[in-house]
C-alpha positions in Angstrom: 13.6 18.0 14.1 16.7 17.3 16.2 19.8 17.4 14.1 21.3 13.9 13.5 18.1 12.1 14.5 18.6 8.5 13.5 16.2 7.0 10.9 16.0 3.3 10.6 15.2 2.2 7.0 14.2 -1.5 6.5 14.5 -3.0 3.0 13.2 -6.5 2.4 15.2 -8.2 -0.4 14.1 -11.1 -2.6 15.5 -11.8 -6.0 16.1 -8.1 -6.7 19.6 -8.5 -8.2 18.6 -6.3 -11.2 17.3 -3.4 -9.2 18.9 -3.5 -5.7 21.9 -1.4 -6.5 19.8 1.6 -7.6 17.5 1.2 -4.6 20.4 1.0 -2.0 22.3 3.8 -3.7 19.3 6.1 -3.6 19.0 5.5 0.2 22.7 5.9 1.0 22.8 9.1 -1.1 20.3 10.8 1.1 21.2 14.3 2.3 19.9 13.3 5.7 23.0 11.3 6.7 21.9 9.9 10.0 20.4 6.7 8.8 20.8 2.9 9.3 19.8 0.7 6.3 18.7 -2.7 7.3 18.8 -5.2 4.4 16.8 -8.4 5.1 17.6 -11.0 2.5 14.6 -13.3 2.3 16.4 -16.4 0.9 17.0 -14.9 -2.5 18.0 -17.4 -5.2 19.9 -14.9 -7.3 22.9 -12.7 -6.5 20.9 -10.3 -4.2 22.5 -11.6 -1.0 26.1 -11.0 -2.3 25.1 -7.5 -3.4 23.7 -6.8 0.1 27.0 -7.9 1.6 29.0 -5.7 -0.8 27.0 -2.7 0.2 27.6 -3.4 3.9 31.3 -3.6 3.2 31.2 -0.2 1.5 29.1 1.7 4.0 29.0 1.2 7.8 25.5 2.4 7.9 24.3 -0.8 6.2 23.4 -3.9 8.2 22.6 -7.2 6.4 20.6 -10.2 7.7 19.9 -13.4 5.8 16.7 -15.3 6.7 16.8 -19.1 7.0 13.6 -19.6 4.9 11.6 -17.5 2.5 8.9 -15.8 4.5 7.6 -12.9 2.4 8.1 -9.2 2.5 5.9 -8.6 5.5 7.8 -11.0 7.7 11.1 -9.7 6.4 10.0 -6.2 7.4 9.0 -7.6 10.9 12.5 -9.0 11.2 14.0 -5.6 10.3 11.8 -3.9 12.9 13.3 -6.1 15.6 16.8 -5.0 14.6 16.0 -1.3 14.1 17.4 1.2 16.7 16.4 4.6 15.3 14.0 7.1 16.6 12.0 6.9 13.5 11.3 3.9 11.2 10.4 3.7 7.5 10.7 1.2 4.6 12.0 1.1 1.0 11.3 -1.7 -1.4 14.4 -3.2 -3.2 13.1 -2.3 -6.7 12.1 1.3 -5.9 14.1 4.5 -5.6 13.9 7.7 -3.6 15.0 11.3 -4.3 18.3 12.2 -2.5 16.7 14.9 -0.3 13.5 13.0 0.6 14.1 12.5 4.3 15.7 15.8 4.9 12.7 17.5 3.3 10.4 15.5 5.5 12.2 16.2 8.8 12.7 19.9 8.0 9.0 20.1 7.2 8.2 18.9 10.7 9.6 22.3 11.9 11.1 20.8 15.1 7.8 19.1 16.3 8.1 15.4 17.1 5.1 14.1 15.1 4.1 10.5 15.7 3.7 9.9 12.0 4.7 11.7 8.8 2.9 10.9 5.5 3.7 12.0 2.0 2.8 11.4 -1.6 4.7 9.4 -4.3 5.5 9.1 -7.9 4.3 6.0 -9.8 6.6 5.2 -12.6 5.3 2.6 -15.2 7.7 0.4 -17.2 6.8 -1.8 -20.1 7.9 -5.4 -20.7 11.3 -4.3 -22.1 12.1 -2.1 -19.0 11.4 1.3 -20.6 9.6 4.0 -18.7 6.3 4.7 -20.5 4.6 7.1 -18.1 4.5 8.6 -14.6 1.7 9.4 -12.2 2.2 11.8 -9.3 0.0 11.3 -6.2 0.3 14.6 -4.3 -0.8 15.8 -0.9 -1.2 19.3 0.5 1.1 20.2 3.4 -0.7 20.0 6.7 -0.2 19.3 10.4 -2.5 17.7 13.0 -1.7 17.7 16.7 -4.7 15.9 18.2 -5.9 12.3 17.7 -9.3 13.4 16.5 -7.9 15.8 13.9 -5.6 13.3 12.4 -8.2 10.5 12.4 -10.5 12.8 10.4 -7.7 13.0 7.8 -7.2 9.2 7.5 -10.2 8.7 5.2 -8.8 11.3 2.8 -5.5 9.5 2.6 -7.4 6.3 2.0 -9.4 7.8 -0.8 -6.2 8.8 -2.5 -4.8 5.2 -1.9 -1.9 6.7 0.2 -2.9 5.3 3.6 -2.2 1.8 2.5 1.5 2.0 1.9 4.4 1.7 4.4 7.2 3.4 2.4 5.4 6.8 2.4 5.2 6.9 6.2 7.7 7.7 9.0 6.8 5.9 12.2 8.1 6.3 15.7 9.9 3.1 16.5 9.1 3.1 20.2 5.4 3.2 19.4 5.7 0.3 17.0 7.7 -1.8 19.5 5.7 -0.8 22.6 2.4 -2.0 21.0 3.9 -4.9 19.1 2.6 -3.6 15.7 3.7 -5.9 13.0 2.8 -6.9 9.4 0.2 -9.6 9.1 0.8 -12.6 6.8 -1.8 -11.5 4.3 -1.5 -11.9 0.5 -2.7 -8.3 0.1 -2.9 -5.1 2.2 -0.2 -5.9 4.8 0.8 -2.3 4.7 -2.8 -1.0 5.2 -3.5 -3.2 8.3 -0.1 -2.2 9.8 -1.0 1.5 9.4 -4.5 1.0 10.8 -3.0 -0.7 13.9 -0.4 2.1 14.3 -2.9 5.0 13.9 -4.7 3.8 17.0 -1.7 4.9 19.2 -0.8 8.2 17.7 -1.9 11.8 18.4 0.0 13.9 15.9 0.6 13.7 12.2 2.4 15.8 9.6 1.4 15.6 5.9 4.0 16.6 3.3 3.6 17.7 -0.3 6.8 15.8 -1.1 6.5 13.1 -3.8 10.1 11.9 -3.6 9.4 8.2 -3.3 9.4 6.5 -6.7 7.2 3.5 -6.8 8.3 1.4 -9.8 5.5 -0.5 -11.5 6.7 -3.1 -13.9 4.4 -4.9 -16.2 6.2 -8.2 -15.7 5.8 -8.0 -12.0 2.5 -6.2 -11.5 0.2 -7.6 -8.8 -2.6 -7.0 -11.2 -1.2 -9.9 -13.2 -1.1 -12.2 -10.2 -4.1 -14.2 -9.0 -5.0 -14.0 -5.3 -7.6 -16.5 -4.3 -8.9 -14.5 -1.3 -8.8 -11.1 -3.0 -12.4 -10.1 -2.3 -12.3 -11.4 1.3 -9.3 -9.3 2.1 -10.6 -6.3 0.2 -13.9 -6.5 2.1 -12.0 -6.8 5.3 -10.1 -3.6 4.4 -13.2 -1.6 3.9 -15.0 -3.0 6.9 -12.0 -2.4 9.2 -11.9 1.2 8.2 -15.7 1.5 8.8 -15.3 -0.1 12.2 -12.5 2.3 13.1 -14.6 5.3 12.2 -17.5 4.0 14.2 -15.2 3.3 17.2 -13.7 6.8 16.9 -17.2 8.3 16.8 -16.4 10.0 13.4 -18.5 8.1 11.0 -20.4 10.5 8.7 -21.8 10.8 5.2 -18.3 11.6 3.7 -16.7 8.6 5.2 -19.5 6.3 4.2 -19.4 7.6 0.6 -15.6 7.0 0.3 -15.8 3.5 1.8 -18.9 2.6 -0.3 -17.1 3.6 -3.5 -14.1 1.6 -2.5 -16.2 -1.4 -1.8 -17.8 -1.1 -5.2 -14.4 -0.8 -6.9 -13.2 -3.9 -5.1 -16.3 -5.8 -6.1 -15.9 -4.8 -9.7 -12.3 -6.0 -9.6 -13.4 -9.3 -8.0 -16.0 -9.8 -10.8 -13.1 -9.4 -13.3 -10.7 -11.7 -11.4 -13.3 -14.4 -11.3 -12.8 -14.7 -15.1 -9.1 -15.6 -14.6 -8.5 -19.3 -15.4 -6.7 -19.6 -12.1 -10.0 -18.9 -10.3 -11.3 -22.2 -11.6 -14.8 -20.9 -12.0 -17.1 -21.7 -14.8 -20.1 -19.4 -15.6 -22.3 -21.2 -13.0 -19.6 -20.8 -10.4 -19.3 -17.1 -11.1 -23.1 -16.7 -11.0 -23.2 -18.5 -7.6 -20.5 -16.2 -6.3 -22.5 -13.1 -7.2 -25.7 -14.5 -5.7 -23.9 -15.2 -2.4 -22.1 -11.8 -2.2 -25.3 -9.9 -3.0 -26.7 -11.1 0.3 -23.9 -9.5 2.3 -25.4 -7.0 4.8 -22.2 -5.0 4.7 -23.0 -4.1 1.0 -26.4 -2.8 2.0 -25.0 -0.8 4.9 -22.1 0.8 3.2 -22.1 0.5 -0.6 -25.9 0.4 -0.9 -26.3 3.8 0.8 -23.3 5.7 -0.5 -23.0 8.3 -3.3 -21.5 5.9 -5.9 -19.7 8.8 -7.7 -18.3 7.5 -11.0 -20.9 6.4 -13.6 -19.5 2.8 -13.9 -19.9 2.4 -10.1 -23.5 3.7 -10.3 -24.2 1.2 -13.0 -22.7 -1.6 -11.1 -24.5 -0.7 -7.9 -27.8 -0.4 -9.7 -27.3 -3.9 -11.1 -26.4 -5.2 -7.7 -29.5 -3.6 -6.0 -31.7 -5.1 -8.7 -29.9 -8.5 -8.5 -29.2 -8.3 -12.2 -26.6 -11.1 -11.9 -26.0 -11.6 -15.6 -25.3 -7.8 -16.0 -22.8 -7.9 -13.1 -21.1 -10.9 -14.8 -20.9 -9.1 -18.1 -19.2 -6.0 -16.5 -16.7 -8.3 -15.0 -16.0 -10.1 -18.3 -15.6 -6.7 -20.1 -13.0 -5.5 -17.5 -11.2 -8.8 -17.7 -10.8 -8.3 -21.5 -9.5 -4.8 -20.9 -6.9 -6.1 -18.5 -5.7 -8.9 -20.7 -5.8 -7.0 -24.0 -4.6 -3.6 -22.7 -2.7 -4.3 -19.5 -0.8 -1.0 -19.4 -4.0 1.0 -19.7 -5.6 -1.1 -17.0 -2.6 -0.7 -14.6 -2.5 3.1 -15.2 -6.2 3.9 -15.2 -7.9 1.2 -13.3 -6.9 2.1 -9.8 -9.0 -0.8 -8.6 -6.6 -3.3 -7.4 
């Protein structure tokens, strides 16, 4: 890569007073010095805004913007995109951290070739309710390079199977492609990153994959999304699987491997939805949960994708068997059991579930 190539880093900030100093420091300590850090304060009600201003006073590479109303992380990122001026664009969350040599490693790994997108792994760090680190999980990718649209598109499904396609902070994007095609984060409750990436991948023809795992994704039990209720969880999850299936059909690359991966993902989402329907916030009694299962089992997309795939894991085979036989009470029982695991052993669920 060209020496001194400017990297724009957008960080949405909302009530991150406890964590933002570590996040910003990890960015400004990068050995790749040619960066601009765009802090977008999304109407924080704590001291986050003042901390943002303090960092801007300390380092001229920091720019701060304060939104007039709280809009969510996706829209805050969209605002940051508009203000970005680098050749490449990436994101960091205000409660995460990155290794000091992350971006230098990525750019050096590109070996001078101007890839349209660069993807890498991450380190998940789990904290308990007291803020202590209890475990880590490293999601690793093999170094690789793809210089045609077809080659990189074949690789997308592997990234999705490892859950690494659906994040924005483990990607470097070319800012001119993002702006030229008006690629922005959609106002969804889930998977904003995934849909951004799927839109972006339509316009790229080269991709580098790095074995670097220098992004630390901090998962805190008191903030975990698995503890939040999202009313349209299954609708969005189904949309995620279907949009990937449609992309592979459009690219002419749908095959048995792709169908297996997407089918397994659909089943995992369905299992998670069965569990979430037991949450009191779902406002479903047993009859309501039963009707939900009856309705969703009529979905032709289930038959086309999940119904024909190699289900893989035993629990997915059991679930699909019950779905095919319309054993509604059995499906409900599986959902209830998973809900009890989540509520009674939340850390084990967060670390091992990989469903949400």
